[in-house]
MDAnalysis code that builds the backbone (N, CA, C; Angstrom):
import MDAnalysis as mda
import numpy as np

u = mda.Universe.empty(666, n_residues=222, atom_resindex=np.repeat(np.arange(222), 3), trajectory=True)
u.add_TopologyAttr("name", ["N", "CA", "C"] * 222)
u.add_TopologyAttr("resid", np.arange(1, 223))
u.add_TopologyAttr("resname", ["MET", "SER", "LEU", "ALA", "LYS", "SER", "ALA", "SER", "ASP", "GLY", "CYS", "TYR", "GLU", "ALA", "ALA", "ARG", "ALA", "ALA", "ALA", "LEU", "SER", "GLY", "VAL", "PRO", "LYS", "THR", "THR", "VAL", "TYR", "TRP", "TRP", "ALA", "ARG", "GLN", "GLY", "ILE", "VAL", "VAL", "PRO", "SER", "VAL", "SER", "PRO", "VAL", "ARG", "GLU", "LYS", "LEU", "TRP", "SER", "TYR", "SER", "ASP", "LEU", "MET", "ALA", "LEU", "ARG", "VAL", "VAL", "SER", "TRP", "LEU", "ARG", "HIS", "PRO", "LYS", "VAL", "ALA", "GLY", "ASN", "ASP", "VAL", "ASP", "LEU", "PRO", "ALA", "SER", "PRO", "MET", "PRO", "LYS", "VAL", "ARG", "LYS", "ALA", "LEU", "ALA", "LEU", "LEU", "ASP", "GLU", "LEU", "GLY", "LEU", "ASP", "PRO", "TRP", "SER", "GLN", "GLY", "ALA", "GLY", "ALA", "GLY", "SER", "PRO", "LEU", "LEU", "VAL", "ASP", "ARG", "ALA", "ALA", "GLN", "ILE", "TYR", "VAL", "ARG", "ALA", "ARG", "GLU", "GLY", "MET", "LEU", "ASN", "LEU", "HIS", "ARG", "GLN", "PRO", "VAL", "LEU", "LEU", "SER", "GLU", "ASP", "VAL", "LEU", "GLY", "LEU", "THR", "ALA", "PRO", "PHE", "GLU", "SER", "ALA", "GLY", "LEU", "SER", "GLY", "PRO", "ASP", "LEU", "LEU", "ARG", "PRO", "ARG", "PRO", "HIS", "LEU", "ARG", "ILE", "VAL", "PRO", "SER", "LYS", "VAL", "ALA", "GLY", "GLU", "PRO", "HIS", "VAL", "GLU", "HIS", "SER", "ARG", "LEU", "THR", "THR", "GLN", "THR", "ILE", "ALA", "ALA", "LEU", "ALA", "ASP", "ARG", "GLY", "TYR", "PRO", "VAL", "ALA", "GLN", "ILE", "ALA", "ALA", "MET", "TYR", "ASP", "GLU", "PRO", "GLU", "VAL", "VAL", "ILE", "GLY", "GLU", "ALA", "ILE", "ASP", "LEU", "GLU", "ARG", "GLN", "LEU", "ALA", "ALA", "ALA"])
u.atoms.positions = np.array([
    [226.702, 119.985, 144.307],
    [226.682, 118.547, 144.591],
    [225.235, 118.073, 144.711],
    [224.923, 116.929, 144.096],
    [223.559, 116.423, 144.137],
    [223.216, 115.896, 145.518],
    [221.916, 115.848, 145.813],
    [221.463, 115.309, 147.097],
    [221.835, 113.845, 147.220],
    [221.713, 113.097, 146.107],
    [222.039, 111.675, 146.157],
    [223.496, 111.469, 146.522],
    [224.385, 112.307, 145.990],
    [225.803, 112.196, 146.326],
    [226.049, 112.636, 147.764],
    [225.447, 113.745, 148.166],
    [225.707, 114.251, 149.511],
    [225.217, 113.295, 150.583],
    [224.186, 112.507, 150.277],
    [223.652, 111.572, 151.271],
    [224.595, 110.419, 151.544],
    [225.639, 110.282, 150.738],
    [226.639, 109.256, 151.001],
    [227.847, 109.824, 151.742],
    [227.799, 111.097, 152.103],
    [228.967, 111.762, 152.658],
    [229.164, 111.556, 154.149],
    [228.157, 111.084, 154.857],
    [228.361, 110.836, 156.263],
    [229.431, 109.766, 156.455],
    [230.103, 109.793, 157.586],
    [231.183, 108.842, 157.828],
    [231.119, 108.400, 159.284],
    [230.716, 107.146, 159.521],
    [230.457, 106.665, 160.878],
    [231.171, 105.346, 161.124],
    [231.891, 105.244, 162.237],
    [232.443, 103.963, 162.641],
    [231.322, 103.109, 163.209],
    [231.612, 101.849, 163.490],
    [230.560, 100.867, 163.767],
    [229.652, 101.267, 164.921],
    [230.233, 101.680, 166.046],
    [229.407, 102.007, 167.205],
    [228.477, 103.174, 166.906],
    [228.989, 104.166, 166.189],
    [228.167, 105.329, 165.854],
    [227.078, 104.953, 164.844],
    [227.427, 104.145, 163.855],
    [226.437, 103.697, 162.869],
    [225.324, 102.916, 163.549],
    [225.696, 102.066, 164.505],
    [224.698, 101.282, 165.228],
    [223.792, 102.176, 166.056],
    [224.385, 103.125, 166.779],
    [223.597, 104.001, 167.650],
    [222.644, 104.876, 166.843],
    [223.098, 105.416, 165.725],
    [222.256, 106.297, 164.921],
    [221.179, 105.516, 164.169],
    [221.523, 104.338, 163.668],
    [220.534, 103.554, 162.921],
    [219.539, 102.868, 163.849],
    [219.979, 102.568, 165.086],
    [219.119, 101.827, 165.997],
    [219.233, 100.326, 165.826],
    [220.271, 99.876, 165.109],
    [220.511, 98.449, 164.881],
    [221.711, 98.032, 165.728],
    [221.629, 96.924, 166.473],
    [222.732, 96.518, 167.345],
    [224.062, 96.408, 166.604],
    [225.133, 96.780, 167.295],
    [226.463, 96.774, 166.685],
    [226.877, 95.389, 166.191],
    [226.556, 94.357, 166.960],
    [226.900, 93.001, 166.517],
    [226.193, 92.663, 165.211],
    [224.956, 93.135, 165.074],
    [224.205, 92.896, 163.838],
    [224.804, 93.673, 162.680],
    [225.185, 94.919, 162.938],
    [225.800, 95.753, 161.904],
    [227.057, 95.072, 161.359],
    [227.891, 94.549, 162.259],
    [229.096, 93.845, 161.837],
    [228.762, 92.563, 161.068],
    [227.784, 91.815, 161.573],
    [227.412, 90.552, 160.935],
    [226.928, 90.772, 159.514],
    [226.063, 91.763, 159.328],
    [225.551, 92.046, 157.989],
    [226.657, 92.512, 157.057],
    [227.643, 93.221, 157.592],
    [228.776, 93.654, 156.770],
    [229.562, 92.426, 156.297],
    [229.813, 91.475, 157.195],
    [230.569, 90.274, 156.830],
    [229.807, 89.399, 155.837],
    [228.469, 89.398, 155.973],
    [227.642, 88.557, 155.106],
    [227.299, 89.235, 153.780],
    [227.736, 90.470, 153.586],
    [227.458, 91.175, 152.336],
    [226.041, 91.680, 152.217],
    [225.344, 91.815, 153.353],
    [223.942, 92.254, 153.335],
    [223.866, 93.780, 153.278],
    [224.534, 94.448, 154.217],
    [224.712, 95.896, 154.141],
    [226.201, 96.151, 154.362],
    [226.929, 96.280, 153.268],
    [228.375, 96.485, 153.329],
    [228.660, 97.976, 153.503],
    [229.493, 98.359, 154.477],
    [229.784, 99.785, 154.672],
    [230.402, 100.394, 153.416],
    [229.780, 101.441, 152.903],
    [230.162, 101.958, 151.595],
    [231.327, 102.940, 151.638],
    [231.643, 103.492, 152.813],
    [232.784, 104.408, 152.894],
    [234.079, 103.608, 152.937],
    [234.114, 102.589, 153.786],
    [235.273, 101.709, 153.864],
    [234.810, 100.323, 154.293],
    [234.909, 99.323, 153.405],
    [234.451, 97.966, 153.745],
    [235.507, 97.139, 154.475],
    [236.705, 97.691, 154.654],
    [237.775, 96.981, 155.363],
    [238.105, 97.748, 156.633],
    [239.017, 97.214, 157.421],
    [239.374, 97.900, 158.661],
    [240.010, 99.249, 158.348],
    [239.598, 100.294, 159.015],
    [238.432, 100.362, 159.890],
    [237.183, 100.548, 159.041],
    [236.173, 99.690, 159.274],
    [234.935, 99.797, 158.525],
    [234.251, 101.130, 158.836],
    [233.731, 101.779, 157.775],
    [233.062, 103.066, 157.937],
    [231.779, 103.065, 157.111],
    [230.670, 103.435, 157.743],
    [229.358, 103.454, 157.104],
    [228.987, 104.882, 156.706],
    [228.186, 105.012, 155.655],
    [227.704, 106.320, 155.205],
    [226.311, 106.594, 155.762],
    [225.835, 107.798, 155.520],
    [224.484, 108.169, 155.949],
    [223.437, 107.274, 155.293],
    [223.575, 107.039, 154.004],
    [222.596, 106.177, 153.325],
    [222.693, 104.732, 153.800],
    [223.883, 104.316, 154.270],
    [223.997, 102.988, 154.875],
    [223.115, 102.874, 156.116],
    [222.985, 103.972, 156.876],
    [222.133, 103.938, 158.069],
    [220.701, 103.586, 157.696],
    [220.232, 104.160, 156.605],
    [218.874, 103.850, 156.152],
    [218.777, 102.415, 155.673],
    [219.829, 101.924, 155.006],
    [219.827, 100.537, 154.548],
    [219.768, 99.578, 155.735],
    [220.491, 99.883, 156.803],
    [220.435, 99.053, 158.008],
    [219.018, 99.000, 158.561],
    [218.341, 100.133, 158.559],
    [216.964, 100.165, 159.052],
    [216.031, 99.358, 158.162],
    [216.242, 99.438, 156.852],
    [215.399, 98.670, 155.923],
    [215.496, 97.184, 156.237],
    [216.713, 96.667, 156.300],
    [216.903, 95.235, 156.509],
    [216.373, 94.810, 157.874],
    [216.660, 95.616, 158.903],
    [216.189, 95.279, 160.253],
    [214.672, 95.202, 160.291],
    [214.021, 96.167, 159.665],
    [212.554, 96.208, 159.672],
    [211.963, 95.055, 158.867],
    [212.562, 94.726, 157.739],
    [212.020, 93.679, 156.883],
    [212.105, 92.297, 157.524],
    [213.118, 92.090, 158.346],
    [213.291, 90.747, 158.899],
    [212.477, 90.519, 160.161],
    [211.712, 91.487, 160.612],
    [210.838, 91.314, 161.774],
    [209.425, 91.764, 161.402],
    [208.389, 91.091, 161.894],
    [208.476, 89.886, 162.731],
    [208.752, 88.651, 161.893],
    [208.994, 87.524, 162.558],
    [209.206, 86.273, 161.845],
    [207.886, 85.801, 161.233],
    [207.991, 85.014, 160.207],
    [206.816, 84.472, 159.548],
    [206.512, 83.102, 160.138],
    [205.349, 82.962, 160.772],
    [204.899, 81.696, 161.356],
    [205.955, 81.085, 162.272],
    [206.709, 81.961, 162.950],
    [207.701, 81.483, 163.903],
    [208.981, 80.990, 163.269],
    [209.072, 81.020, 161.937],
    [210.285, 80.552, 161.270],
    [211.131, 81.729, 160.813],
    [212.433, 81.531, 160.795],
    [213.312, 82.584, 160.304],
    [213.013, 82.845, 158.832],
    [213.089, 84.099, 158.453],
    [212.923, 84.440, 157.043],
    [214.283, 84.848, 156.502],
    [214.503, 84.574, 155.225],
    [215.776, 84.939, 154.619],
    [215.915, 86.455, 154.581],
    [217.112, 86.912, 154.884],
    [217.363, 88.343, 154.769],
    [217.358, 88.735, 153.294],
    [216.795, 89.872, 152.980],
    [216.811, 90.305, 151.582],
    [218.213, 90.703, 151.170],
    [218.424, 90.780, 149.872],
    [219.694, 91.277, 149.368],
    [219.859, 92.733, 149.805],
    [221.067, 93.219, 149.724],
    [221.337, 94.588, 150.146],
    [220.381, 95.568, 149.483],
    [219.726, 96.421, 150.267],
    [218.791, 97.378, 149.696],
    [219.468, 98.661, 149.224],
    [220.814, 98.704, 149.266],
    [221.491, 99.948, 148.922],
    [221.150, 100.473, 147.526],
    [221.050, 99.637, 146.485],
    [220.686, 100.191, 145.175],
    [219.354, 100.936, 145.200],
    [218.370, 100.391, 145.947],
    [217.075, 101.072, 146.026],
    [217.167, 102.359, 146.842],
    [217.967, 102.328, 147.911],
    [218.153, 103.554, 148.697],
    [218.771, 104.633, 147.832],
    [219.793, 104.273, 147.090],
    [220.459, 105.259, 146.222],
    [219.508, 105.766, 145.140],
    [218.683, 104.855, 144.591],
    [217.739, 105.275, 143.556],
    [216.704, 106.234, 144.139],
    [216.257, 105.976, 145.374],
    [215.292, 106.863, 146.014],
    [215.907, 108.239, 146.270],
    [217.159, 108.268, 146.717],
    [217.839, 109.542, 146.936],
    [218.015, 110.294, 145.622],
    [218.319, 109.542, 144.555],
    [218.455, 110.175, 143.245],
    [217.122, 110.760, 142.777],
    [216.017, 110.082, 143.099],
    [214.702, 110.603, 142.730],
    [214.399, 111.888, 143.507],
    [214.755, 111.915, 144.789],
    [214.610, 113.159, 145.550],
    [215.354, 114.287, 144.854],
    [216.555, 113.987, 144.415],
    [217.378, 114.985, 143.734],
    [216.723, 115.431, 142.438],
    [216.223, 114.462, 141.678],
    [215.579, 114.759, 140.392],
    [214.346, 115.636, 140.578],
    [213.620, 115.395, 141.674],
    [212.406, 116.170, 141.946],
    [212.714, 117.509, 142.607],
    [213.979, 117.742, 142.902],
    [214.359, 119.008, 143.531],
    [213.961, 119.102, 144.988],
    [213.834, 117.949, 145.659],
    [213.437, 117.936, 147.068],
    [214.673, 117.806, 147.946],
    [214.770, 118.645, 148.946],
    [215.912, 118.627, 149.851],
    [215.419, 118.412, 151.278],
    [215.384, 117.159, 151.743],
    [214.879, 116.897, 153.097],
    [215.783, 117.464, 154.180],
    [217.000, 117.894, 153.826],
    [217.933, 118.418, 154.817],
    [217.866, 119.936, 154.950],
    [217.014, 120.583, 154.145],
    [216.890, 122.036, 154.252],
    [216.091, 122.401, 155.496],
    [216.319, 123.617, 155.994],
    [215.634, 124.069, 157.204],
    [214.127, 124.149, 157.002],
    [213.696, 124.368, 155.761],
    [212.270, 124.533, 155.521],
    [211.544, 123.250, 155.173],
    [212.264, 122.129, 155.139],
    [211.636, 120.859, 154.774],
    [210.651, 120.430, 155.855],
    [209.635, 119.703, 155.439],
    [208.623, 119.236, 156.384],
    [209.183, 118.215, 157.356],
    [208.399, 117.921, 158.383],
    [208.860, 117.031, 159.442],
    [208.724, 115.557, 159.081],
    [207.878, 115.223, 158.092],
    [207.646, 113.827, 157.769],
    [208.830, 113.185, 157.063],
    [209.019, 111.877, 157.274],
    [210.103, 111.166, 156.608],
    [209.891, 111.191, 155.098],
    [210.894, 111.603, 154.311],
    [210.706, 111.689, 152.858],
    [210.809, 110.352, 152.149],
    [211.348, 109.341, 152.839],
    [211.525, 108.020, 152.244],
    [210.844, 106.976, 153.108],
    [210.070, 106.099, 152.483],
    [209.380, 105.047, 153.206],
    [209.568, 103.725, 152.481],
    [209.500, 102.627, 153.221],
    [209.654, 101.303, 152.633],
    [208.527, 100.413, 153.134],
    [208.007, 99.530, 152.244],
    [206.952, 98.607, 152.654],
    [207.537, 97.218, 152.877],
    [206.688, 96.256, 153.235],
    [207.152, 94.915, 153.558],
    [207.689, 94.150, 152.345],
    [207.434, 94.665, 151.157],
    [207.992, 94.049, 149.949],
    [209.327, 94.678, 149.570],
    [209.861, 95.499, 150.467],
    [211.152, 96.171, 150.267],
    [211.104, 97.218, 149.164],
    [209.897, 97.707, 148.855],
    [209.779, 98.779, 147.881],
    [209.883, 100.127, 148.600],
    [210.717, 100.996, 148.082],
    [210.931, 102.310, 148.696],
    [210.134, 103.357, 147.937],
    [209.572, 104.285, 148.693],
    [208.723, 105.328, 148.123],
    [209.219, 106.704, 148.567],
    [208.905, 107.698, 147.749],
    [209.328, 109.071, 148.006],
    [208.111, 109.934, 148.291],
    [208.169, 110.682, 149.377],
    [207.099, 111.628, 149.694],
    [207.394, 112.938, 148.955],
    [206.659, 113.178, 147.877],
    [206.871, 114.350, 147.042],
    [205.766, 115.372, 147.273],
    [205.918, 116.525, 146.656],
    [204.916, 117.595, 146.826],
    [203.551, 117.149, 146.318],
    [203.550, 116.321, 145.261],
    [202.290, 115.882, 144.671],
    [201.751, 114.610, 145.293],
    [202.409, 114.111, 146.316],
    [201.945, 112.913, 146.993],
    [203.032, 111.856, 147.044],
    [202.646, 110.606, 147.312],
    [203.600, 109.511, 147.423],
    [203.872, 108.905, 146.058],
    [205.168, 108.730, 145.729],
    [205.560, 108.188, 144.436],
    [206.423, 106.951, 144.637],
    [206.295, 105.980, 143.692],
    [207.251, 104.881, 143.698],
    [208.500, 105.319, 142.940],
    [209.478, 104.431, 142.827],
    [210.738, 104.825, 142.213],
    [210.642, 105.000, 140.701],
    [209.452, 104.711, 140.151],
    [209.199, 104.978, 138.735],
    [208.416, 106.280, 138.558],
    [208.312, 107.047, 139.651],
    [207.607, 108.340, 139.671],
    [206.101, 108.184, 139.479],
    [205.570, 107.008, 139.773],
    [204.130, 106.772, 139.675],
    [203.479, 106.984, 141.035],
    [202.325, 107.655, 141.086],
    [201.641, 107.859, 142.365],
    [201.126, 106.547, 142.935],
    [201.213, 106.397, 144.248],
    [200.797, 105.152, 144.893],
    [200.052, 105.467, 146.185],
    [199.246, 104.490, 146.616],
    [198.617, 104.533, 147.923],
    [199.277, 103.469, 148.786],
    [199.753, 103.840, 149.944],
    [200.471, 102.910, 150.798],
    [199.575, 102.358, 151.888],
    [199.892, 101.145, 152.315],
    [199.226, 100.595, 153.480],
    [199.802, 101.256, 154.719],
    [199.213, 100.947, 155.861],
    [199.724, 101.529, 157.100],
    [201.024, 100.864, 157.544],
    [201.325, 99.706, 156.976],
    [202.507, 98.952, 157.394],
    [203.728, 99.369, 156.578],
    [204.182, 100.583, 156.842],
    [205.369, 101.104, 156.167],
    [206.300, 101.707, 157.215],
    [207.560, 101.818, 156.839],
    [208.574, 102.381, 157.728],
    [209.138, 103.649, 157.124],
    [209.203, 104.714, 157.933],
    [209.891, 105.927, 157.520],
    [211.382, 105.758, 157.772],
    [212.171, 105.830, 156.723],
    [213.599, 105.508, 156.858],
    [214.375, 106.516, 157.686],
    [213.900, 107.734, 157.771],
    [214.620, 108.724, 158.582],
    [213.912, 109.019, 159.894],
    [212.740, 108.444, 160.106],
    [212.003, 108.664, 161.353],
    [212.663, 107.884, 162.495],
    [212.368, 108.216, 163.761],
    [212.911, 107.440, 164.883],
    [212.653, 105.951, 164.676],
    [213.620, 105.122, 165.071],
    [213.577, 103.701, 164.749],
    [213.977, 102.877, 165.967],
    [213.276, 101.771, 166.195],
    [213.596, 100.881, 167.313],
    [213.801, 99.469, 166.804],
    [214.829, 98.810, 167.355],
    [215.120, 97.420, 166.979],
    [215.874, 96.756, 168.118],
    [215.411, 95.584, 168.527],
    [216.085, 94.789, 169.560],
    [216.333, 95.590, 170.835],
    [215.363, 96.417, 171.183],
    [215.481, 97.193, 172.408],
    [216.287, 98.465, 172.276],
    [216.850, 98.726, 171.097],
    [217.597, 99.952, 170.861],
    [216.706, 100.977, 170.183],
    [217.056, 102.228, 170.351],
    [216.264, 103.313, 169.767],
    [217.182, 104.263, 169.024],
    [216.998, 104.336, 167.704],
    [217.763, 105.270, 166.890],
    [216.975, 106.561, 166.708],
    [217.644, 107.705, 166.673],
    [216.940, 108.989, 166.566],
    [216.467, 109.278, 165.146],
    [215.695, 110.319, 165.004],
    [215.344, 110.832, 163.690],
    [216.648, 111.208, 162.977],
    [216.827, 110.738, 161.748],
    [218.075, 110.968, 161.028],
    [218.126, 112.312, 160.317],
    [217.071, 113.085, 160.407],
    [217.083, 114.445, 159.877],
    [217.118, 115.462, 161.008],
    [216.228, 115.257, 161.989],
    [216.067, 116.198, 163.101],
    [216.010, 115.404, 164.406],
    [217.162, 115.004, 164.931],
    [217.164, 114.149, 166.127],
    [216.597, 114.820, 167.365],
    [216.590, 116.140, 167.388],
    [215.943, 116.928, 168.423],
    [215.466, 118.231, 167.763],
    [214.537, 118.956, 168.376],
    [213.975, 120.132, 167.704],
    [215.002, 121.131, 167.177],
    [216.121, 121.324, 167.898],
    [217.112, 122.313, 167.484],
    [218.380, 121.674, 166.916],
    [218.329, 120.369, 166.651],
    [219.488, 119.660, 166.132],
    [219.203, 119.123, 164.738],
    [220.247, 119.004, 163.935],
    [220.107, 118.516, 162.571],
    [221.203, 117.497, 162.264],
    [220.905, 116.621, 161.290],
    [221.915, 115.752, 160.691],
    [221.861, 116.005, 159.193],
    [222.956, 116.488, 158.630],
    [223.061, 116.761, 157.201],
    [224.286, 116.003, 156.700],
    [224.119, 115.044, 155.776],
    [225.231, 114.172, 155.395],
    [226.507, 114.901, 155.011],
    [226.401, 116.007, 154.298],
    [227.588, 116.702, 153.798],
    [228.148, 117.724, 154.781],
    [227.599, 117.792, 155.982],
    [228.039, 118.790, 156.963],
    [228.624, 118.089, 158.186],
    [229.787, 118.508, 158.624],
    [230.527, 117.931, 159.760],
    [230.474, 116.401, 159.740],
    [230.755, 115.826, 158.559],
    [230.832, 114.377, 158.372],
    [229.548, 113.662, 158.775],
    [228.414, 114.356, 158.646],
    [227.136, 113.735, 158.949],
    [226.834, 113.619, 160.425],
    [227.612, 114.298, 161.272],
    [227.376, 114.220, 162.712],
    [226.211, 115.128, 163.131],
    [225.439, 114.720, 164.142],
    [224.397, 115.611, 164.679],
    [225.037, 116.911, 165.156],
    [224.375, 118.023, 164.845],
    [224.923, 119.334, 165.196],
    [223.794, 120.317, 165.472],
    [224.130, 121.431, 166.072],
    [223.157, 122.480, 166.349],
    [222.809, 123.171, 165.034],
    [221.516, 123.353, 164.774],
    [221.082, 123.978, 163.526],
    [221.735, 125.350, 163.356],
    [221.960, 125.732, 162.120],
    [222.587, 127.008, 161.757],
    [224.024, 127.106, 162.253],
    [224.684, 125.972, 162.521],
    [226.053, 126.023, 163.019],
    [226.784, 124.752, 162.610],
    [228.059, 124.686, 162.985],
    [228.850, 123.469, 162.810],
    [229.244, 122.893, 164.167],
    [228.509, 123.275, 165.194],
    [228.768, 122.817, 166.557],
    [228.135, 121.439, 166.741],
    [228.964, 120.409, 166.884],
    [228.435, 119.055, 166.988],
    [227.979, 118.730, 168.405],
    [227.061, 117.798, 168.475],
    [226.582, 117.365, 169.789],
    [227.672, 116.630, 170.554],
    [228.605, 116.005, 169.859],
    [229.708, 115.332, 170.525],
    [230.595, 116.329, 171.270],
    [230.820, 117.490, 170.653],
    [231.627, 118.529, 171.303],
    [230.962, 118.996, 172.587],
    [229.657, 119.229, 172.509],
    [228.920, 119.703, 173.684],
    [228.928, 118.644, 174.784],
    [228.673, 117.400, 174.407],
    [228.633, 116.323, 175.394],
    [229.994, 116.107, 176.045],
    [231.066, 116.287, 175.277],
    [232.408, 116.118, 175.833],
    [232.670, 117.156, 176.921],
    [232.209, 118.377, 176.704],
    [232.366, 119.417, 177.726],
    [231.545, 119.086, 178.964],
    [230.326, 118.587, 178.742],
    [229.480, 118.215, 179.880],
    [230.118, 117.080, 180.675],
    [230.736, 116.137, 179.977],
    [231.389, 115.022, 180.650],
    [232.591, 115.486, 181.474],
    [233.179, 116.596, 181.073],
    [234.324, 117.151, 181.809],
    [233.887, 118.023, 182.979],
    [232.576, 118.120, 183.179],
    [232.068, 118.821, 184.345],
    [231.572, 120.233, 184.108],
    [231.586, 120.685, 182.864],
    [231.074, 122.024, 182.579],
    [229.551, 122.021, 182.708],
    [228.974, 122.959, 183.445],
    [227.515, 123.013, 183.555],
    [226.884, 123.516, 182.262],
    [225.608, 123.190, 182.088],
    [224.888, 123.571, 180.870],
    [224.944, 125.074, 180.642],
    [224.742, 125.858, 181.690],
    [224.731, 127.318, 181.546],
    [226.072, 127.827, 181.026],
    [227.156, 127.250, 181.486],
    [228.474, 127.712, 181.050],
    [228.731, 127.333, 179.597],
    [228.332, 126.118, 179.207],
    [228.497, 125.709, 177.804],
    [227.660, 126.611, 176.895],
    [226.449, 126.904, 177.331],
    [225.574, 127.777, 176.543],
    [226.209, 129.148, 176.351],
    [226.826, 129.677, 177.403],
    [227.477, 130.985, 177.310],
    [228.699, 130.931, 176.398],
    [229.422, 129.820, 176.434],
    [230.625, 129.675, 175.605],
    [230.292, 129.752, 174.117],
    [229.169, 129.157, 173.730],
    [228.812, 129.085, 172.313],
    [227.658, 130.016, 171.932],
    [227.215, 130.815, 172.894],
    [226.111, 131.751, 172.652],
    [224.892, 131.026, 172.097],
    [224.549, 129.933, 172.745],
    [223.371, 129.146, 172.385],
    [222.448, 129.050, 173.595],
    [221.135, 128.947, 173.369],
    [220.209, 128.775, 174.499],
    [220.498, 127.487, 175.267],
    [220.225, 127.504, 176.533],
    [220.475, 126.328, 177.361],
    [219.662, 125.127, 176.896],
    [218.460, 125.378, 176.365],
    [217.632, 124.264, 175.908],
    [218.324, 123.517, 174.769],
    [219.045, 124.228, 173.924],
    [219.764, 123.592, 172.816],
    [220.898, 122.726, 173.351],
    [221.628, 123.245, 174.315],
    [222.714, 122.483, 174.922],
    [222.153, 121.227, 175.601],
    [221.023, 121.385, 176.258],
    [220.387, 120.234, 176.906],
    [219.974, 119.169, 175.908],
    [219.471, 119.585, 174.746],
    [219.082, 118.629, 173.711],
    [220.302, 117.849, 173.210],
    [221.406, 118.541, 173.027],
    [222.619, 117.893, 172.536],
    [223.120, 116.843, 173.527],
    [223.124, 117.203, 174.795],
    [223.575, 116.261, 175.830],
    [222.632, 115.068, 175.906],
    [221.331, 115.331, 175.823],
    [220.342, 114.256, 175.882],
    [220.503, 113.295, 174.714],
    [220.741, 113.832, 173.509],
    [220.930, 112.970, 172.337],
    [222.162, 112.094, 172.508],
    [223.267, 112.690, 172.945],
    [224.489, 111.906, 173.084],
    [224.348, 110.846, 174.176],
    [223.567, 111.115, 175.192],
    [223.322, 110.093, 176.216],
    [222.527, 108.939, 175.621],
    [221.551, 109.268, 174.762],
    [220.787, 108.216, 174.100],
    [221.698, 107.360, 173.221],
    [222.578, 108.005, 172.456],
    [223.454, 107.272, 171.567],
    [224.474, 106.449, 172.349],
    [224.965, 106.998, 173.452],
    [225.930, 106.263, 174.275],
    [225.288, 105.038, 174.904],
    [224.033, 105.154, 175.289],
    [223.317, 104.026, 175.899],
    [223.150, 102.887, 174.908],
    [223.084, 103.225, 173.629],
    [222.921, 102.190, 172.595],
    [224.195, 101.399, 172.394],
])
């Protein structure tokens, strides 16, 4: 399966999509109704967003702030075609940002003109595979993201020992080298199981269990 296809495999309901993207849930719903970022897994009830939709939400949120001269600016058209094209370019270049050996930097960036760029081995490329120099005013689409007081985690590595891989466990955050989701760990903690006991149950270090609980608390707060 290609990387571009696998990046659409995540499946998130509205609250989860909002928490992971860092975009308020009311905004996520509004943009879906207005056709700005339409959930690509299911556009009707129950609406379901994909992993690449999370990046599209971040693109639109970032582009519309700050306001220009105090006036509202028009929201751009849905950036999903560009997101998909960027993912396809990653695939074409043989780059897998979800592999354990991938670098820590965000592989996809967008500028204020809504142009998306790919961080390749040979440097930064535009979607025509041409090398470019970027200004400092760019957004990493998978890097931690903040909007309207909310904070979305890194969409590749939300914590040092946690990963998000679109084609694995429906794109849910999970413990690296496993299929153990952070939601499972947090549910046990909510039921009163101490960190040490959860760690023993899954044969994982306590620090990993702590990271999972911390991430889910961040997402729940959003």
